[in-house]
C-alpha positions, 0 to 999 in steps of 0.5 A: 471953758477951754480946759473942759473942751480940751478934756473932751474926746473928738466926738464931744468936741464936734458935738459941742461946736456943730449944732445938730451933729449929736442928732445926726450921729444918733441917727447914724448909730441907729442905722448901723445897729439896724444893719448889724442886726439884719446882716446877722439874720442873713448869716444865720438864715444862710446857714439854715439854707446850707443845712436845707441844701444838704437835706435836699441832697439826701432826698434826691438820693432817696428818690422821694419825688414828693418830698423833693418837690416840697423841699424846693418850695421850702427853699424858695420861701427861705430864699425869698426871706433872705432876699427880703431881709438882705435888700431892705433899706438900712434904716427906715426914713420915718424912724431913723430920720427922726433926731429924737425918739422916746426911749420907751418907743425905741425899747419896743423896736428892740424887743421886736428885733429880739423876737425876730432873732429868736424866730431865726434861731428857731428856723435854724434849729428846725433846719438842723433836725430835718433829717432826724425826722422820719417823714421828710415831707412832714418835716419840710412842711413844718419847716416851711410854717416856721419860715412863714412865721419868720417872714410875717414877723419881719413884715410886721417890723415895718409896722412897728417902726412906723409906730415908733416913729410917731 
């Protein structure tokens, strides 16, 4: 028995000596993954915000007051989403405090996170193409719709986490 324990790494040793530590570590890993995903989302959305800021400057220089007003409302939506993702608690108590989660349920959450990541990618692509479109107001309205879809998806994530925790 001592020889086997000697060949284990530090984590395995702790896990073998301390009852419940493995579950604790799993919970912490889930929280860390959640944190990494949301930090990435915020980074990508901040890049979209910088693109939108450049577009706002273009609109201001063209004296298009209607589009400028729409751009400001769109920027407010983007800021709200960034803040919502940035300030959400890392790890949700109902899900992340559970020591054992069925793998198929965890896969459901991972699939949902992939959908959100795709939505963020779409937001960034639409932002990149804002100035390429001729009608600034229409481009901004389309961008705003894309943002609302992302916000709704992120809001639904809480429901998915609740379902996974049962």
